[in-house]
C-alpha positions as CSV (number, residue, x, y, z in Angstrom):
1,M,4.6,-7.8,-23.4
2,S,7.7,-6.3,-22.3
3,T,11.0,-7.9,-23.1
4,G,12.6,-7.6,-19.6
5,W,12.2,-9.2,-16.3
6,E,9.2,-7.9,-14.2
7,L,9.0,-7.4,-10.3
8,A,5.9,-7.6,-8.0
9,I,5.9,-6.2,-4.7
10,D,3.3,-7.1,-2.1
11,F,3.7,-4.5,0.6
12,G,2.1,-5.9,3.7
13,T,1.1,-4.7,6.9
14,S,3.7,-6.8,8.9
15,N,5.9,-8.4,6.1
16,T,6.7,-7.6,2.4
17,A,7.1,-10.3,-0.2
18,A,8.3,-10.0,-3.9
19,A,8.4,-12.0,-7.0
20,A,9.9,-11.7,-10.3
21,R,8.6,-12.9,-13.8
22,E,11.8,-13.9,-15.6
23,T,12.2,-13.4,-19.5
24,D,11.3,-17.1,-20.1
25,G,7.9,-16.6,-18.3
26,T,8.7,-18.1,-15.1
27,I,7.4,-16.6,-11.8
28,N,9.6,-17.0,-8.7
29,A,9.6,-15.6,-5.1
30,I,12.6,-13.3,-4.4
31,A,14.5,-14.0,-1.1
32,L,14.3,-10.7,0.9
33,S,16.7,-11.9,3.7
34,H,19.3,-14.7,4.2
35,H,16.8,-17.1,5.6
36,S,13.2,-15.9,4.2
37,N,11.3,-14.8,1.2
38,L,9.7,-12.1,3.6
39,M,11.0,-8.9,5.0
40,P,9.5,-7.1,8.0
41,S,7.8,-4.0,6.7
42,A,8.9,-2.1,9.7
43,V,10.9,1.1,9.5
44,F,13.1,3.1,11.9
45,I,13.3,6.8,11.1
46,Q,16.4,8.3,12.6
47,A,15.8,11.4,10.6
48,P,13.8,11.9,7.4
49,D,17.0,11.6,5.6
50,E,17.9,8.3,7.2
51,I,15.4,5.3,7.4
52,L,16.3,1.8,8.5
53,V,14.1,-0.8,7.1
54,G,13.2,-4.5,7.8
55,Q,15.2,-6.6,10.3
56,V,17.6,-3.8,10.9
57,A,14.8,-1.5,11.8
58,L,13.6,-4.1,14.2
59,N,16.9,-4.5,16.0
60,Q,17.2,-0.8,16.5
61,A,13.7,-0.3,17.9
62,A,15.0,-0.8,21.4
63,T,17.5,2.0,21.1
64,N,14.7,4.7,20.5
65,P,11.0,3.3,20.5
66,A,9.7,6.8,19.3
67,A,11.7,6.2,16.0
68,F,10.2,3.0,15.2
69,L,7.0,2.3,13.1
70,A,6.2,-1.3,12.9
71,A,3.6,-1.2,10.3
72,P,3.8,1.9,7.8
73,K,1.0,0.5,5.7
74,R,-1.5,1.3,8.4
75,S,-0.4,5.0,8.1
76,I,-1.0,5.4,4.5
77,P,-4.6,6.7,5.2
78,H,-3.2,9.5,7.4
79,G,-0.9,11.0,5.0
80,I,1.7,12.0,7.7
81,V,3.4,10.0,10.4
82,N,4.8,11.8,13.5
83,I,7.9,9.8,14.2
84,N,11.0,10.8,16.3
85,S,9.5,14.4,16.6
86,Y,9.3,14.8,12.8
87,D,6.2,15.0,10.5
88,V,7.0,12.7,7.6
89,P,4.9,12.2,4.6
90,V,3.9,8.6,4.8
91,Q,5.4,8.0,1.2
92,Q,8.9,8.3,2.6
93,P,8.8,5.2,4.8
94,V,6.8,3.3,2.3
95,A,9.3,4.2,-0.2
96,A,12.1,3.1,2.0
97,V,10.7,-0.4,2.0
98,L,10.0,-0.4,-1.6
99,R,13.5,0.7,-2.5
100,S,15.1,-2.1,-0.2
101,V,13.2,-4.7,-2.1
102,L,13.9,-3.2,-5.6
103,D,17.7,-3.1,-4.7
104,R,17.8,-6.7,-3.7
105,A,15.9,-7.8,-6.8
106,V,18.1,-5.9,-9.0
107,T,21.0,-7.5,-7.4
108,A,19.5,-10.9,-8.0
109,H,19.3,-9.9,-11.7
110,R,22.9,-8.8,-12.0
111,G,22.1,-5.2,-12.0
112,Q,19.4,-5.1,-14.5
113,S,16.4,-3.0,-13.7
114,P,13.0,-4.4,-13.9
115,A,10.8,-3.5,-17.1
116,R,7.8,-3.1,-15.0
117,V,6.9,-3.1,-11.3
118,V,3.6,-4.2,-10.1
119,L,2.3,-3.2,-6.6
120,T,-0.5,-4.9,-4.7
121,H,-3.0,-3.2,-2.4
122,P,-6.2,-4.1,-0.5
123,E,-9.2,-4.2,-2.6
124,G,-10.9,-1.6,-0.5
125,W,-8.3,1.2,-0.9
126,S,-9.4,4.5,-2.2
127,P,-7.7,6.1,-5.4
128,H,-5.8,8.6,-3.0
129,E,-4.3,5.5,-1.1
130,V,-3.3,3.8,-4.2
131,Q,-1.7,7.0,-5.4
132,V,0.3,7.1,-2.3
133,L,1.7,3.6,-3.1
134,I,2.4,4.8,-6.8
135,A,4.1,7.9,-5.3
136,A,6.3,6.0,-2.9
137,A,7.4,3.9,-5.9
138,T,8.4,7.0,-7.7
139,I,10.4,8.2,-4.8
140,A,12.0,4.9,-4.8
141,G,13.4,5.4,-8.2
142,V,10.5,3.8,-10.3
143,P,8.9,6.2,-12.9
144,A,5.1,6.5,-12.4
145,D,4.6,5.4,-15.9
146,R,6.3,2.3,-15.4
147,V,4.2,1.1,-12.4
148,S,1.1,-1.0,-12.4
149,T,-1.1,-1.8,-9.5
150,I,-3.6,-4.8,-8.8
151,S,-5.7,-5.6,-5.7
152,E,-4.5,-8.4,-3.4
153,P,-7.4,-10.6,-3.8
154,R,-7.3,-10.3,-7.7
155,A,-3.8,-11.3,-7.6
156,A,-4.3,-14.3,-5.4
157,A,-7.2,-15.5,-7.6
158,A,-4.9,-15.0,-10.7
159,H,-2.4,-17.3,-9.0
160,Y,-4.8,-19.9,-8.3
161,S,-6.3,-19.9,-11.8
162,R,-2.9,-20.6,-13.3
163,S,-3.2,-24.2,-12.1
164,E,-7.0,-24.4,-11.9
165,P,-8.6,-22.6,-15.0
166,L,-11.9,-21.2,-14.2
167,A,-15.0,-21.1,-16.6
168,V,-16.6,-17.5,-17.0
169,G,-19.0,-16.9,-14.2
170,E,-17.3,-19.4,-11.8
171,K,-16.8,-17.9,-8.2
172,I,-13.9,-18.2,-5.9
173,A,-13.2,-16.7,-2.5
174,V,-10.0,-15.4,-1.3
175,F,-9.2,-15.6,2.5
176,D,-6.1,-13.5,3.0
177,F,-5.0,-13.9,6.7
178,G,-1.8,-12.2,7.0
179,G,0.4,-10.9,10.2
180,G,-1.7,-7.8,10.8
181,T,-5.1,-8.0,8.9
182,L,-7.6,-10.2,7.4
183,D,-9.1,-9.5,4.0
184,I,-11.9,-11.6,2.3
185,A,-13.2,-11.2,-1.2
186,V,-15.4,-13.2,-3.5
187,L,-14.4,-12.9,-7.3
188,Q,-16.1,-14.1,-10.5
189,A,-14.2,-15.2,-13.6
190,D,-14.8,-12.8,-16.4
191,S,-14.4,-13.3,-20.2
192,T,-10.9,-11.6,-20.4
193,G,-9.3,-14.1,-18.3
194,G,-9.5,-11.8,-15.2
195,F,-11.8,-11.5,-12.2
196,D,-14.4,-9.1,-11.0
197,V,-14.7,-8.6,-7.3
198,I,-18.5,-9.0,-6.3
199,A,-18.1,-8.8,-2.5
200,A,-15.3,-7.9,-0.1
201,G,-14.9,-7.6,3.7
202,G,-12.3,-8.0,6.4
203,D,-10.6,-6.7,9.6
204,N,-7.8,-4.5,9.8
205,Q,-7.2,-5.4,13.4
206,L,-7.3,-9.0,13.0
207,G,-4.1,-11.0,12.1
208,G,-1.3,-13.2,13.3
209,K,-0.2,-10.7,15.7
210,N,-3.5,-11.0,17.5
211,L,-2.8,-14.8,17.9
212,D,0.6,-13.8,19.2
213,A,-1.0,-11.6,21.6
214,V,-3.2,-14.6,22.9
215,L,-0.1,-16.8,23.4
216,R,1.6,-13.9,25.4
217,H,-1.3,-13.8,27.8
218,W,-1.0,-17.6,28.1
219,V,2.7,-17.2,29.1
220,D,1.7,-14.7,31.7
221,A,-0.9,-17.0,33.1
222,Q,1.6,-19.8,33.4
223,L,4.2,-17.8,35.1
224,L,1.7,-16.3,37.5
225,D,1.8,-19.7,39.6
226,T,5.0,-21.1,38.6
227,D,7.4,-18.3,38.3
228,P,5.9,-14.9,39.5
229,D,9.3,-13.0,39.5
230,R,10.0,-13.9,36.0
231,R,6.6,-12.8,35.2
232,E,7.1,-9.5,37.1
233,F,10.4,-8.9,35.0
234,L,8.9,-9.4,31.8
235,R,5.8,-7.3,32.5
236,R,7.8,-4.2,34.0
237,T,11.7,-4.0,33.6
238,A,12.4,-6.3,30.8
239,P,14.5,-4.5,28.0
240,M,13.1,-4.3,24.5
241,G,15.6,-7.0,23.3
242,T,14.6,-9.6,25.9
243,L,10.9,-9.0,25.0
244,R,11.6,-9.4,21.2
245,T,13.3,-12.6,21.9
246,L,10.2,-13.7,23.6
247,E,8.0,-12.5,20.8
248,D,10.2,-14.5,18.4
249,S,9.8,-17.5,20.5
250,I,6.0,-17.3,20.6
251,R,5.8,-16.6,16.9
252,H,8.1,-19.7,16.1
253,A,5.9,-21.9,18.5
254,K,2.8,-20.8,16.6
255,E,4.0,-21.7,13.2
256,L,5.4,-25.0,14.5
257,L,2.0,-25.7,15.8
258,S,0.6,-25.9,12.3
259,E,2.7,-28.8,11.7
260,A,3.5,-30.4,15.1
261,A,1.4,-31.7,18.0
262,Q,3.1,-29.5,20.4
263,A,5.7,-26.6,20.7
264,T,7.8,-25.2,23.3
265,I,8.0,-21.3,24.2
266,T,11.4,-20.3,25.6
267,V,10.9,-17.6,28.1
268,P,14.0,-15.6,29.0
269,G,14.7,-14.3,32.5
270,A,16.6,-11.3,34.1
271,T,20.0,-12.9,33.7
272,T,22.0,-14.0,30.8
273,G,21.2,-17.9,30.1
274,D,18.3,-18.1,32.3
275,Q,15.4,-19.6,30.3
276,L,12.3,-21.4,31.0
277,G,10.6,-23.6,28.5
278,L,6.7,-23.8,28.5
279,T,5.4,-26.5,26.3
280,L,1.9,-25.8,24.5
281,G,0.0,-28.5,22.8
282,R,-2.2,-27.9,19.7
283,S,-5.4,-28.8,21.1
284,E,-4.7,-26.1,23.8
285,F,-3.6,-23.8,21.3
286,D,-6.9,-24.0,19.2
287,E,-8.9,-23.4,22.5
288,L,-6.9,-20.3,23.1
289,I,-7.4,-18.8,19.5
290,T,-11.0,-20.1,18.9
291,T,-12.5,-16.6,19.6
292,Q,-10.1,-15.0,17.0
293,I,-10.8,-17.7,14.4
294,D,-14.7,-17.4,15.0
295,R,-14.3,-13.7,14.3
296,S,-12.6,-14.6,10.8
297,L,-15.4,-17.2,10.2
298,A,-18.2,-14.7,10.9
299,L,-16.6,-12.2,8.6
300,T,-16.1,-14.8,5.8
301,R,-19.7,-16.0,6.1
302,D,-20.9,-12.3,5.9
303,T,-19.0,-11.7,2.9
304,L,-20.2,-14.7,1.1
305,T,-23.6,-14.0,2.0
306,R,-23.4,-10.5,0.4
307,A,-22.0,-12.1,-2.6
308,G,-25.1,-14.4,-3.1
309,I,-23.1,-17.7,-1.9
310,T,-25.8,-19.7,-0.2
311,G,-23.7,-23.0,0.0
312,P,-20.3,-24.6,-0.5
313,T,-21.3,-25.8,-4.0
314,D,-21.7,-22.1,-5.2
315,L,-17.9,-21.8,-4.8
316,R,-15.4,-23.3,-7.1
317,A,-12.7,-22.9,-4.2
318,L,-12.2,-21.0,-1.0
319,F,-8.5,-20.0,-1.6
320,L,-6.2,-19.5,1.5
321,T,-3.3,-17.2,1.5
322,G,-1.3,-15.2,4.1
323,G,0.9,-16.7,6.6
324,S,-1.8,-17.2,9.3
325,S,-4.0,-19.3,6.9
326,R,-1.7,-22.3,7.6
327,I,-3.2,-22.9,11.0
328,P,-5.1,-26.2,11.0
329,L,-8.1,-24.7,13.0
330,V,-8.5,-22.2,10.2
331,H,-8.9,-24.9,7.6
332,S,-11.3,-27.1,9.6
333,R,-13.6,-23.9,10.5
334,L,-13.6,-22.6,6.9
335,Q,-14.1,-25.8,5.2
336,T,-17.9,-25.7,6.1
337,L,-18.1,-22.7,3.8
338,G,-16.5,-24.1,0.8
339,P,-13.9,-26.3,-0.7
340,I,-10.5,-25.2,0.6
341,A,-7.7,-24.7,-1.8
342,T,-4.2,-23.9,-0.8
343,L,-0.8,-23.6,-2.7
344,D,2.9,-24.2,-1.9
345,D,3.7,-20.9,-0.2
346,P,0.7,-18.7,0.9
347,K,3.1,-15.9,2.1
348,T,4.2,-15.2,-1.6
349,V,1.1,-16.1,-3.5
350,V,-0.2,-12.4,-3.9
351,A,3.2,-11.3,-5.2
352,R,3.3,-14.1,-7.8
353,G,-0.2,-13.8,-8.8
354,A,0.2,-10.1,-9.3
355,L,2.6,-10.8,-12.1
356,T,0.3,-13.3,-13.7
357,R,-2.6,-10.7,-13.7
358,A,-0.4,-8.2,-15.1
359,I,0.4,-10.7,-17.9
360,T,-3.4,-11.2,-18.4
361,A,-4.1,-7.5,-18.4
362,A,-1.4,-6.7,-20.9
363,A,-3.3,-8.7,-23.6
364,A,-6.8,-7.9,-22.6
365,P,-8.7,-5.4,-24.6
366,A,-10.4,-2.3,-23.1
367,T,-14.3,-2.8,-23.0
368,S,-17.2,-0.8,-21.6
369,G,-18.7,-1.4,-18.4
370,V,-18.1,-1.2,-14.7
371,T,-16.2,-4.6,-14.8
372,A,-13.9,-3.8,-17.7
373,R,-10.1,-4.6,-17.6
374,P,-8.3,-1.9,-19.4
375,A,-5.6,-2.8,-21.8
376,R,-2.2,-2.1,-20.3
377,Q,0.6,-0.7,-22.3
378,A,3.9,-2.5,-22.5
379,A,6.6,-0.9,-20.4
380,P,10.1,-0.2,-21.8
381,A,12.6,-2.9,-21.4
382,H,14.4,-1.1,-18.8
383,L,13.6,1.3,-15.9
384,A,15.7,4.6,-15.9
385,P,17.9,5.0,-12.7
386,P,16.3,7.2,-10.0
387,P,16.6,11.0,-11.4
388,E,19.2,13.0,-9.8
389,T,16.6,15.4,-8.4
390,L,14.9,12.7,-6.3
391,N,15.9,13.2,-2.7
392,F,16.4,9.5,-2.2
393,R,19.3,7.1,-2.1
394,A,20.1,3.7,-0.5
395,K,23.3,3.3,1.5
396,L,23.9,-0.4,0.7
397,G,26.5,-1.0,-1.8
398,M,24.3,-3.5,-3.5
399,A,26.6,-4.0,-6.5
400,T,29.2,-5.5,-4.2
401,G,26.7,-8.3,-3.2
402,K,26.0,-7.0,0.4
403,A,22.7,-7.6,2.1
404,A,19.5,-5.8,0.8
405,A,19.0,-2.2,1.5
406,N,18.6,-1.6,5.1
407,V,19.3,2.1,5.3
408,V,17.5,4.5,3.0
409,N,18.5,8.3,2.7
410,F,16.2,11.2,1.9
411,A,17.4,14.7,1.5
412,D,17.2,16.6,5.0
413,A,13.8,17.9,6.2
414,K,13.2,20.4,8.8
415,R,12.2,19.4,12.4
416,R,8.3,19.6,12.7
417,T,7.0,23.0,12.8
418,T,3.2,22.2,12.7
419,A,1.4,20.2,15.4
420,I,-1.3,17.6,15.2
421,A,-3.4,19.8,12.8
422,A,-1.2,18.7,9.7
423,A,-1.7,15.2,10.6
424,A,-5.3,15.5,11.0
425,V,-5.7,17.2,7.7
426,A,-4.0,14.6,5.9
427,A,-6.3,12.0,7.4
428,A,-9.4,14.0,7.0
429,V,-8.7,15.6,3.6
430,V,-6.3,14.3,1.2
431,V,-5.7,10.8,2.3
432,G,-2.4,10.5,0.5
433,G,-2.2,12.3,-2.8
434,V,1.3,12.6,-4.5
435,M,4.1,13.9,-2.3
436,L,7.2,13.2,-4.4
437,A,10.3,14.1,-2.3
438,R,12.1,16.4,-4.8
439,S,15.0,18.8,-4.2
440,G,15.7,22.2,-4.7
441,S,18.7,23.6,-6.3
442,D,20.8,23.2,-3.2
443,G,19.6,19.7,-2.6
444,E,17.9,20.6,0.6
445,A,14.1,20.0,1.5
446,S,11.8,23.0,2.1
447,A,8.2,23.6,2.6
448,A,6.2,26.8,2.7
449,A,3.5,27.3,5.0
450,L,0.1,27.3,3.4
451,P,-2.8,29.7,4.4
452,T,-5.8,28.3,6.1
453,T,-8.4,30.5,4.6
454,T,-10.4,29.7,1.6
455,T,-9.4,31.9,-1.3
456,E,-12.7,32.1,-3.0
457,A,-16.3,31.9,-1.8
458,A,-17.6,28.4,-1.8
459,T,-21.0,26.9,-2.1
460,P,-21.7,24.1,0.3
461,V,-21.5,20.6,-1.4
462,Q,-23.9,17.9,-0.6
463,P,-22.7,14.1,-1.4
464,V,-24.8,12.7,-4.1
465,T,-26.4,9.1,-3.5
466,G,-26.1,6.0,-5.5
467,N,-23.4,4.3,-7.4
468,A,-22.4,7.1,-9.8
469,A,-19.0,5.6,-10.8
470,V,-18.1,6.0,-14.5
471,G,-15.0,6.3,-16.5
472,T,-14.3,2.6,-16.5
473,T,-12.1,2.8,-19.6
474,A,-9.1,5.0,-20.5
475,A,-11.1,6.5,-23.3
476,T,-14.1,7.5,-21.2
477,L,-11.5,9.0,-18.6
478,E,-9.6,11.0,-21.2
479,A,-12.5,12.3,-22.9
480,A,-13.2,14.3,-19.6
481,Y,-9.8,16.0,-19.9
482,P,-9.9,19.5,-21.1
483,A,-8.0,20.1,-24.6
484,A,-5.1,21.8,-22.7
485,L,-4.6,18.9,-20.5
486,S,-4.9,16.3,-23.1
487,E,-2.5,18.1,-25.2
488,G,0.0,18.6,-22.3
489,I,0.4,14.8,-21.2
490,K,2.5,12.0,-22.8
491,K,0.5,9.4,-24.6
492,P,-0.5,6.7,-23.6
493,C,-1.1,7.1,-19.9
494,T,-0.7,4.1,-17.6
495,A,-3.3,2.1,-16.1
496,A,-3.4,2.3,-12.2
497,G,-6.1,-0.1,-11.3
498,F,-9.8,0.6,-10.0
499,D,-11.2,2.4,-7.1
500,T,-13.7,0.8,-4.6
501,D,-16.7,1.6,-7.0
502,G,-15.1,-0.1,-10.0
503,A,-14.0,3.2,-11.6
504,Y,-10.9,3.0,-13.6
505,M,-7.9,5.0,-12.7
506,Q,-4.6,6.0,-14.6
507,V,-1.5,7.9,-14.0
508,C,-0.5,10.5,-16.6
509,V,3.0,12.3,-17.0
510,I,3.3,15.7,-18.1
511,D,5.1,16.1,-21.5
512,T,8.0,18.5,-21.0
513,K,7.8,19.7,-24.5
514,S,4.1,21.0,-24.0
515,D,2.8,24.2,-23.5
516,L,1.2,23.1,-20.2
517,A,4.9,22.2,-19.0
518,K,6.2,25.6,-20.0
519,A,3.3,27.2,-18.2
520,I,3.9,25.5,-14.9
521,G,7.6,25.7,-15.3
522,V,8.7,22.0,-15.6
523,A,9.7,22.1,-19.2
524,S,13.4,21.4,-18.3
525,V,13.3,19.1,-15.4
526,P,14.8,15.5,-15.8
527,A,11.8,13.8,-14.2
528,P,8.5,15.6,-14.9
529,P,5.4,15.5,-12.6
530,S,2.5,13.1,-12.9
531,F,-1.1,13.0,-11.8
532,T,-3.5,10.3,-11.0
533,A,-7.1,10.5,-12.2
534,T,-10.4,8.7,-11.9
535,I,-14.0,9.5,-12.5
536,N,-16.4,8.9,-9.5
537,H,-19.1,11.3,-8.8
538,N,-19.8,10.1,-5.3
539,S,-16.1,10.5,-4.4
540,A,-16.0,14.0,-6.0
541,A,-18.9,15.2,-4.0
542,S,-17.9,13.8,-0.6
543,T,-14.3,14.9,-1.1
544,L,-15.4,18.4,-1.6
545,A,-17.6,18.4,1.4
546,T,-14.7,17.1,3.4
547,W,-12.4,19.8,2.2
548,Q,-14.9,22.4,3.3
549,K,-15.3,21.0,6.7
550,A,-11.5,21.0,7.1
551,Q,-11.4,24.7,6.2
552,N,-14.3,25.6,8.6
553,A,-12.2,23.8,11.2
554,N,-9.1,26.1,10.5
555,I,-7.0,23.1,9.5
556,P,-3.7,24.0,7.5
557,G,-4.2,23.9,3.8
558,Q,-5.4,26.0,0.9
559,L,-8.8,25.4,-0.6
560,T,-9.7,27.0,-3.9
561,M,-13.4,26.7,-5.0
562,S,-14.9,27.6,-8.6
563,P,-17.6,30.3,-8.2
564,D,-20.3,28.0,-8.6
565,G,-19.1,25.6,-6.0
566,T,-18.9,22.6,-8.2
567,K,-15.2,22.1,-8.3
568,G,-12.2,22.7,-6.1
569,V,-8.5,22.3,-5.4
570,F,-7.2,21.7,-2.1
571,V,-3.3,22.1,-1.7
572,L,-1.4,20.7,1.4
573,A,2.3,20.9,2.1
574,P,3.2,19.4,5.5
575,A,6.1,20.5,7.4
576,G,9.2,18.4,6.1
577,S,7.6,17.8,2.9
578,T,9.5,19.1,-0.4
579,A,6.3,19.2,-2.6
580,A,2.8,20.4,-2.2
581,T,0.0,17.9,-2.9
582,A,-2.8,19.6,-5.0
583,S,-6.0,17.4,-5.2
584,F,-8.8,18.2,-7.5
585,A,-12.6,17.2,-7.6
586,D,-15.5,18.2,-9.9
587,I,-18.8,17.1,-9.0
588,A,-20.1,18.0,-12.5
589,T,-17.9,15.6,-14.3
590,G,-17.0,13.4,-11.5
591,L,-13.3,13.9,-12.2
592,N,-10.9,13.3,-9.1
593,M,-7.2,13.9,-9.5
594,S,-4.0,14.4,-7.3
595,F,-1.0,16.4,-8.7
596,T,2.3,17.2,-6.9
597,T,4.3,20.4,-7.5
598,M,7.9,20.2,-8.4
599,T,9.1,22.8,-5.8
600,G,8.5,22.6,-2.1
601,G,5.1,24.0,-1.0
602,D,4.6,25.9,-4.1
603,T,0.8,26.5,-4.3
604,D,1.1,28.9,-7.2
605,Q,2.6,26.1,-9.4
606,A,-0.2,23.8,-8.2
607,M,-3.1,26.4,-9.1
608,T,-1.2,27.3,-12.4
609,F,-1.4,23.6,-13.3
610,Y,-5.0,23.4,-12.8
611,R,-5.7,26.6,-14.4
612,E,-3.6,26.3,-17.4
613,S,-4.9,22.7,-17.9
614,G,-8.4,24.0,-18.1
615,L,-9.8,22.3,-15.2
616,M,-10.2,25.4,-13.0
617,P,-11.4,28.9,-14.1
C-alpha cells in the first residue's frame, strides 16, 4: 500500500466527482466548487491551447456555442471532436477536466501530489476507450504507471460493501442514474473481496437531463395559455444566459421535489426582473416522468433477468447511485425488483468506492480465470510533476489558494486541415488509442499527413466467434510479449482494469536504458512513452477487419499488415495532434496494443517500435 494520499476521479457525462483517501485511511469527497462536490464536465475550447472547464465553460457557452462541448465523455469513442473549427483529439478536453480536479485536490493537500490516481469508467468501455482516459491523465500530468482504473459499478459495489460485507457468491445490483446516462450492473462477491460483473446494461441517452427536458416541455405547455408572449420569447429570441437561468431553475425544482411536496420554477421574461413562478407538485411531476422511469425499470428488469435473478430474494441489495436516483418515483418502482439500498451521497459514491476497490486490489493475489483480480503494485509516494515536454499547463495559480483550474492550456495546434474523414476514422477505427500531446523542440505542435494506402498486401480478416478472451493475468499477458519487447519495458507494468470480455489490461512504460528505447529514439526523453495491452482474440479479429474496411474507403491513416494477414498496425495522426497513435492487433495471439509516438505524426517511429519489439516482421 502506498504511503501518500490517493485520489479518485469519477469523470461523468454531466458532472465530475472526486474523493481522496487520506494517509490515515479515511475516504472523503473533494469539494470541486465553492458550493458542491461536483463540477460540470463541460469544456469551452477557445483554441486547442486554451480550454475552459466546469462552471466557467458553462458561463462562456453563450459567447460562442460552437466552442462549447457539454459532455466530453460522450466523444471518447469518436477519438476526435470538431470544436470551434478545430479537430481536437478527445484526450485534450478530457485532460483539461482531469487537470482541474487534480489541481484542486493538490491544493486541498497543501501542494502534495497524490501517490496514486484511480479513474472510473463505464463497465462496457472497450480497452481503447479506457486507454483514452489513461492518456488524458498522462497529458494532465499523471504518469501512466501511476494510474489505476476501475469500472463504475465495481466501485459503487465496493463502497456499499464497506458497511455491508457480502459473503462469497452473494449478488447485488448497481443502478447508476446520473445526469446523462443510466448504467445497470449485477455483481457477485468473489473470494478476493472484490466483485465479478455477471450482467450489465443501460442507456447512454437516458439520465437526469431527459427529466429536465420533460419539465421544460411542461413549462412551455403552461405558458401556451397563460403567457404566450413569454413562451415565444423563450422559444425563439431569448439569449443563452436567460435560457440557462431557466434550466437552472428547472433542475433545482426537480431536485427539491425529491424532498418536498411541491416546487416552484422561476421563468424569466424579456425584461430585467420580469419573472413568473410556476408551481409543480410531486404527484404531477411523477406523472410527467413516468415514461422515462418506466424505461429505466424495463432496462433494470432485463439486466437482472440476464443475470439469472428471478426474484427480489436473489439480490442482497439493489444499490442506487447517481444524482437522479434520489427521485422518490425511482425508489417506489425499483423496490419491486429487490431491496433498495442507498447511502449518504449518491453523487460521490463511485469516486469514494474507487479508492476502496483500489485498496482491496492492492492486496489481492493474481489468480487464473476470467474473473481473477490482478495484484496491483504500490505506487511511489509522490507523483512527479508534469514533464516539461508535455504541452499542457493550467493557468490558475492554485498555490495562492485561488479557485480550481478553469483554464487549461495546451501547446498551439494547427487549424483544421482535414475534414470529416479524420473524425470518421477515429470513430470507426482506433476508438481512442494514445494521443499524448507532446511538443517538438520549439514547443509548437505539429502533425504530418499520413498516406491513405495500405503499405503491404493484406489478406481479408474474418472475426472469430465465441468468447475467446484470454490473458486474464499479468503473467499470461506478458508471456505473449516477444523477448525484445519484454526486455525493453520497465518492470512491473501497471494494471489498467479489464475489457468487456473480462480480459486483463495493463500499461507498460518503455525503459529509456533499453536497446528498444535507443532503436526508437526515446533513450534521452524525460517522459518515455507507454503502451496499453490486452489479449482478446475476438477484439483482434474484428479490429483488423475494421481497419481494412477503413482503408478500402480511403479514410486517412496508414495500415500495415503482415504478409500472412494475421497481424497489423494502424497509424493515425489527426490534424492538430502532436503524436501518432499506432494500434496493433494479432489474431494469432489475440494481442491488442496501443502505442504513441514521441514526435508529431511520426509513422516511421511507430513502425520502428513494432518491428524492433518483435511484434511485426
